[in-house]
N, C-alpha and C positions, 0 to 999 in steps of 0.2 A: 725573800721578796717574791711576790706573786708575779708570774709571767703574764705579759700582755700578748694576746693573740690578735692578728689582723683578721679582717673578714674573710680574705682568701684562705688563710690558714684554717679557720673554723670550717669552711666548706670542705677543704681537703680532709680534715680530721673526721668530719661527719661521714664522708664517703668511705674512709678507711675503717671507721667503726662498724660499718655493715659487714665487712669481711672479718673483723676481729672484735666481736661484740663484748668481750669480757677482759678484765685485767689478766686473767690466767692465760688466755689465748694470745694476747699481745706479748706477754713475757716469754711464752714458749716459742713464738716465732722469732723473737730477738735472739734467743739462745740458739735456735736452729740456724739462722742466718749468720750469726757470729762463727759458728762451727764451720759452715760452708766457706766463709771468707778466709779461713785459716788453713784450708786444704791446699795441696800443691796445684799450681796452674795446670789446666788440661793441655795436652800436646796439640799443636797446630801443624798441619801438613800443607805445603805449598807445591802446586804443580802449574806448569804453563805449556802452551803450544802443543796440545795433545794431537791436533790435526788428524782426527779420525782413527788413530791407532788404538782401537778398543781393547785388544787382547793385552797389550803392554800396559795400558791404563788400568785395566781390571787387576792385573797381577800386582802392580805397584800399590794399588788401592788395598789389595788383600794383604800384602806383606808390609804395608805401612812404611815403605822405604827402608825396610830392614829392621824396624822396631820390633816386630813379632819375632824375627830370628834372634835378635839380641836378648829378648826376654827368655826364649827357650834356652839359649846358651847360658844365661845367668843362672837359671833354675836347675838345668839338667846337664851342665857342662861336665860335671864329674861322674855322672851316672849313665849317660848316653853317649854312644860313639857319634862321630860326625855324620856318618851315614844315617844313623837312627834319628838324629836331629833333623836332617834334611827331609826324611820321610815324614816325620811328625809335623814339620812346618808346612809341607805340601798338604797334609790333611787339614790343617787350619785354613789354608788358602782356599782349597776346593774340597770341602768335606764330602758332599754327595758323590762327586766323581771319583774321589780317592777310595771311598768305601766300596764303590762298585768295582773298581780295579782290584782291590784286595779280595772281594768276593769271587771274582772270576779266577783268581789265583789260589783260592781256598785258604786264604790267610786270615780271614775275619773270624777267628776262633773266639770262644768265650773268654779265654785268658787274654787275648788281644783286646777285646772290648773292655774288660775290667781294668787292665793296665792303662789303656788309653783314656778312659773316663777319669781315673785318678789324676793322670798327668794334665788333662785339660782343665780340671778343676783347679789344680795348682797354678796354672798359667792365668786362668780367668780371675782367680783371687788376687794375683799379683797386679794385673792391669787395672782391676777395679778398685784397688786400695786407695786411689786418690779421689774417689767420688763417694758421695753419700749413698747409703743403702737404698734410699728412695730412688735416686737417679739410676742406679744399677737395676733395680726391680722394673722400672719403666722401660728399660732396654730389653727386657726378656720377653720372649713370645708368650702369649697368654696360656697356652696349654702346658708350658713347662715352668711357669714363673715361680710357683711356690716351692717345687722340689729343687730347682736350681738354686734358688735363694737359700734353702736349707744347706745344700752342699757347699756353697760359698762361705757360709758363716758357721759351719760346723767342721772343726779340724779333725781329721782322722788320727792325729797324734794325741788328742786329748783322751786320756785313759777312760774317763767316764762315758764318753760318747763314741769311742772307737767302734763298738759293735753296731751302734745306731748308724754311723756313717757307712760302714761296710754293708749293712743291710740295705740301705738305700741303693747303693751301686748294684748289688747282686739282684735286687728286685727289678731295677730298670732293665737289666739284661734278660732276666727270666720272663718278663711280660712282653719282650720283643720291642721295647722302646729305645734301645741303645742308639740306633741310627739317628732318630729324632733328637735325642739328647746331645749326641755328639755335634750335630749340625747347629743346635741351639747354642751350645757352649762356644763353638767356633765363631758364630756370628757375634756373640757377646765379646769375645776376645778382640776381634777386629773393630767392633764398635767402641770399646773402651780404650783401645791402644791409641786412637786418635780422636780427639774431642771435636775438632773443627777442620774442614777441608777448604782451602782457598784455591780456586782455579784462576790463574792470572792470564786469562784470555786465550783465544784461538783454539776452540774445540773443533771447528769445522775445517773442511777442505784438505786436499792432498791425500790423506788416508781414506780407507773405504767405509768406515762405520762410525761416523760421528753420532748417528742416531742411537747406537747402542751405548755410547758414552753418555748421551743425554738421558737415556732411560736409567742408567746407574746413578747419575746425579739426582734425578727426580726421586729416587728411592733412598738417597743418602740422608742420614739423620741430621746433619748440620753442614751446609755448604753455602759458599757465596762465590760469585763469578765476577771478575772484572773483564768487561767486554774487550775482545780483540777485534782487529779490523776484519778478520774472516768470519767472526760471529755477527758483527754489525751488518755486513752485507746480506747475510741470511735473514736477519731481523728485518731489514729493509724489503727483501723479497717477500717475506710473509706479510708485510704491511701493504703490499701491492705496488711497490716501486718497479716500473718496467725495466729501468736500467740495472737495478739490483738483481732482478730475475735473470736478465741476460748475462750478467756477470757471474752469478752462481752457476748457471748452466755452462758457460764458457770454461769455468774452472773444472767442473765435473767432466767435461769432454776432454779437457787438456790432460787431466790426471787419470782418466778412465775410471771414474768413481760414480758412474751413473746408477749403480745399484741403490745408493741412498735416495736418489731422486725418484726413480721408478718403482723399485721394490719396497723401500721403507716408507716413503712419503706418498706413494701412489700417484705420482704426477706423470702422465703419459707424454712421451716425446714423439709419438707417431706422426703427428702433423709436421713437426719440424724435420724429422728424418725424411719423410716423403717429399717435402718441399725442397730439401737440400739435394736429394737424388735428382730431381728434375732441373735444378738451377745451377749447381756447382759440379765441377769435374773432379774434385779431390786434389789434395796436395800433400806432399811429404812434410811440409811445414806445419800441417795441422794434424799429424798423427799424434796419438797420446804419448805422454812421457813414459808411462809404465805399461806397455802393451802386453806384458806377461801376466798382469794381475787380473785376469779373467772376468770381466763382465761381458764383453763381446769376444767371441772367438776370433782367431786371427783372420779367417776368411771374410769377416765382416768389418775389418779395419777401414776399408774404403768408405763404407757407410758412416763410420765414426768420424773419419776425416772430413767428409762433406758436411755433416751436421755441425762439426766444430767450426768450420769456415763460415757457414751460414749464420750461426749465432754470434760469432765474433764481429761480422760486419754489422749485424743488427745492434750489437752492443756499442760499436764505435759511433753509429748514427744516433742512438739514444743519448750517449754521453755528450755528443756534440750539441744536441738540442738542449740538454741541461746546462751546459756551459754558456750557451747563448742566452738562456733565461736568467742566468746569475753571473753577471759580469763581476760582482763583488767577490766571487770565488777566486778570481785571478788565475784561471786555468786555460787562458786562451792558447797557450803553447801546445795544448792537447788537441786543438782543432787541426787535424791533419788530412782528413779526406778532401778538403778544399785546397790542399797544398800539393796534390798529386798531379803530375803531368802524365796523363793516361796514354798519350801518343808515344812519349819517349820512355815511359815506364820508370819514372823517377819521382822523388818526393823532396820537397824543400823543408829542411829543419833549420830554423834561424836563417843564417846567411850562407848555408851550405846545401848542396844538392847531392842526394844519394840515390844510387840505383836500387830498384826494388827486386827482391828475389822472385816475387809473385805479383802479377798485375792483373788478376782475374777478379774484377769487380762488376759482375753482370747486373747488380741491382742498384748501383750507385749512379745517380744522374749528376754529371759534372756541373751542371747549372744549379742544382739544388742537392748537394751531396748528402745532407743530413735528413732528408725526407725518407720515411719508410714507404716501401711499395705497398699496394693494397694487400698482397699476400703476406708480407712481413707484419703488417698491422693486425691481420686476423690471427696470425700465429701468436703474437704477443698478447692479444686479447684473451685467447684461449689459455695461455700459460698463466696469465694473471689470475684468472678464475680458478685454475687448478691449485696454484700456490695459496690463494686466500681460503680455499675450501679443503685443504689437506688437514685432516683432523690431527694427525700425529705431529706434523710440522707446527701447527698452531699451538698445540700443547707444549712443545719444546720451547718455542719462542716466548710464550707466556711465562714459562719457568725462568728463562733468561731475564725477562723484565722484573719478575717478582723477586728473584734471588740475586740479581746482578746490578751493576752500576758501572759508570765509566772509571771510577776509582773508589778506593775504600781506605779509611783510616781506622786501624784496628790494633789495639794493644801496643800502641806506640810505633806502629809501622805504617808506611804509606805504600799501598798496593795499586799499581795500574799497569796496563799492558805495554803501551808505547812510550810516549814522552810528554813533557810539558813544553810546548813550543817556546823556543828561546832565540835570542839574537846573538850575534858573534861576540858582543861585549859582555855576555853573561846575564843580561837583563831579560825579563819575560817579554815575549813578542806580543804586541797588541794586534788583535784580529778583528776585522770588521764583521759585524753580525748582519743577519738579514734585515734587521730593523734600522741599520745604519750606525748603531753604537759601536764602541771599541772596548774590547775586553782582553784581559791577559791573566795568566796564572790560574789560580783556583777559580776565579770568577768565570773565565772562559771554559774551564773544565765543567763547571756546574751548568753553564749554558748548553754545552754539547750534550750532557746527560738529559737535560730538559727537552731539547729538540728531538732526541732519539725516542723519548717516551711519547712526545706529541705526535710523531709520525705514525705510531702504532695505535695509540688510544684515541686520538682526535681526528685521524684520517686527514691530516693537514698536508697539502701538496708540497708547500715549501719545506716543511719538516722532512718529508720523504726524500726530497732532493738533497737535503742536508745530510741525511744518512749516507747517501752515496759519496758526498764530500768527505765524510768521516772515513770512508773506505780508502780513498786515494787522493784527497785534497792536500795541497802542499803545506798547509798549516793545521792539518788534522792531528790531534794528539794520539790517534790510533795508528796512523800511517808513518809519520815522522820522516818523510822524504819530500824532496822538491817536486818530483813527478813520478808517475808510474809509466814505465816504458813498454807497455804491452804491444802497442802497434809496432815499435821498432824491433822487438824480439821476433815478431812474426814475419816482418817484411824487409828488414835491412840486415845484411850480413855483418856490417861493421859493428863490432861489439862495443866500441866506444860510445855509440849512440844508446846503448842499453843502460848506461850508468844512471843511477838514481841517487843524487847527492843527499846525504843525511842531514837532518836538522842539527844546528849547533849544539843542541842538548846532548848529543852523543859524545861530543868532545868535552863538555862541561862535567859529565859524571865521573871523569877521572880525578876531579878536584874536590876535596872534601868541603871546601868553603862554598862552592856552588851547590853541592848536594844539601848542605845545611841550610842554604838560602831557600831551596825548594821546600825542604821539610818545614821551615819556619812559615812559609806561605800557607801551608796546610795546618798550621797550629800545633806542630809537634815539638816536643822537647828534644833538642838536638843531642843531648848527652847519651840517650838510650834508644834513639829512633833509627830506623833504617828505611831506605827505599828499596822496594822489591819489584822488579820488572821482568817481562818476557820479551817477545817480539823479535829480537835480534839474536840469532844463534851464536853461541860462544865457540870460536874455532880453537878448541883445546889443542888440536894437533899442531896449530901454528903458534902455540905458546900464549894464547889469550887467557886471561883470568876472569872468572865470573864475579870475583870480589874486588871492588874498586873503592876509591875515596877513603882509604884507611878502614875499610870494613863497614862504611855507612851505606854502601850501595851493593845490592846483590842482583845479578842477572841470572835467571833460572831457566832460560831457553837454551838447553844444551843439545838440541836436535832430537827431540822425541820422535819426530816423523822419520820413517825409513829413508825418505828422499834426502835427508840431511846428514845421514850417518857418515858418509864419506867426507863431507865437508867439515863436520865438527870433530870427528874422531871418537865420539861417545854416542850414547843413545838417550840423552836427556838428563837434566838435573832435577832434583827435588830438594826442598828445604824443610827441615824439621825445627820447630821452635817449641822446646819443652820447658819445664820449670827450671832445668839446669843450664840451658843456653841454646844457642842456634848452631845448627849443624847442616852443612851442605853435602849432598850425596850425588855423585856422578855414577850413572848406571851403564852397564854393558848392554849388548843386544839381547833381546828376548827371543828364544827359539820357538815360542808358541805354547799355548795352553796345554796341548796334548803332550808335548815333551816335558812340561812341568809336572803333569799328573803321573805319567808313566815312568819318567826317569828322574823325578825330583830336581829338575833343572830350574833353579831360581834365577832371577836377574841379578847378576853379580855386581856389587858396588865396587867400581874400580878406584874410586877416591871417596874418602869420608873425612871431611874437614870440619872440626869444631872451631869456628872462627870467632865465636864470642861465648865465653862462659860467664854465667852470672856470679857475682861476688857472694850472693846468698840465693837460696832457692826461691824462685818467684812463686808467690801464693796467689790464690784467687783474688784476694783483696787488692793486688797490684794490677789487675786487669780491668778492661772496660766493664765487663760483667760485674767485677768486684766493686767498682765505683758505684754502680747502680744498687748493689746490695747494701753498701754502706749508707747510701742516701735513703734507702728503704728503712734501714735500721734507725736512722735519725728520725724519720717520720713516725715510726712506731714508738720511739722513746717520747716524742712529743705527745702522741696519743695516750701513752701510759701516764704521763704527767697530767694531761687533761682529764683523764678518768679520775685520778687521785685528787685533783683539785676541784672536781665537780663541774668543770667547764663543759665537758661532754659526759652525758649520763650513760 
């Protein structure tokens, strides 16, 4: 029976016929796509809460959370000692630096080059086996593409080609290209070991070099980012939000990470520092949390303290202005400058009065406490211009918008940084939007994503304000707490006032039924789906588990940032999702790149938990990419039929 085609189908097939103009080309593409769909699924790598720790991030990126080490052990476990394996892995992680180290020790002999090239080819062949030859070739650098391709697809064990294979290796060494080939093979191994990287939020703040992490992400072959609250506030600052700018600088002064602001992003703080010197007297409450981490030398800590206090007061004023502009945010409890009794040095929180540790507010007018002085206005104006015109910052923020989102549904998993706002009874919390409507669940998350984009691309003032709400609002899916107690932590000694109650979501995730309800809200099959979050460090030392709700929920913030190591007891979690299953890895502390290169000190995995093993190996056809491939194959089969029936010439 002759098939009937709709007008829309005819249009689609006509467009497709321009790409595949003959029956032979259509048939060849169907065969190619079918072959790809039956390959093993590529490995996914999940990280979260990187917080500027660029060296540890680079190392885990290089060792692929132990995947490279496993491959080396599988291939050479019986022929190489443990020490030789560690040395070889370090070469793969840092090829240029390791080769130079060996050169200085006189160990880069011709024999070493020959043996190393053979071994690297074996590892590269193993990690590339789950990809098409075309995909592997595209991953190779132009100058070495053809020769490396020959090495990967010519076995030295084949008798007829053994001499050919050996001749390629010896010629590479003879003409002085061994270093370049080693670096190319190492890049290929790391590229093929992990097909896709997911960063589940919080690249910025606390650690010193978020800019370096962003540069590595910009160069990565396939990455997506689910925005964290520390990312969104930088995005708001880049969009020109004054309160986000003040918040970013307050955090940088609090953690002594001004190098990223001044050195990396070229934003001068000279006017702020000079103003603070003239206006504030300095306070121990505003000294940085990590004074030993060297941006300012210790004899300039007084300058740092004064600048910190100055920007904090500006931040509280700007926050107050925003809260008064948006009563729908429900953040009136954060209006505290007008609750201060300046004569008695106290502040009223709710129905209680607390003594202030510090009552130095030289720029606050009790009659109009949220008004900026003329000097503060000029400082913020200059900073806004600097943030908007920082070339590198704008590049990084555009990357976050292009490759990021508030949440991501991918290969059966739901990825987001913080929470889905919920009520005590387990239902989704309805949130009032700036237009007066009420949204909850996925609809509210989509709204938040839309507003974040509007703030940057449409220069919308309300949207810029909403970005700050995403940073610290009580129903923000990125914050997940009732309030941010920054003021209390600076000015009140009673730690009970520092408490930040969590959203009911964090109690719900212990229950598999609640997690399944959230997954269903985002259209996911409950049998094989998982929720993957960051944001809240897992206190492993206190017995907390990162796997909850019967394995449906995974929390991968294990304290990547050094500031959290004492609290969590580890140095971060990463998650690996391969064709064989899901595996959670808990990492020990990293002693630094130099120690890794010179002493082969890897990040040791203290825990390696396979918490879900597939009943059968997952193939490309089982993934989101695979579904698109199968749809493409179906369209091509329709085109093939249309060619044969004469509907399309």
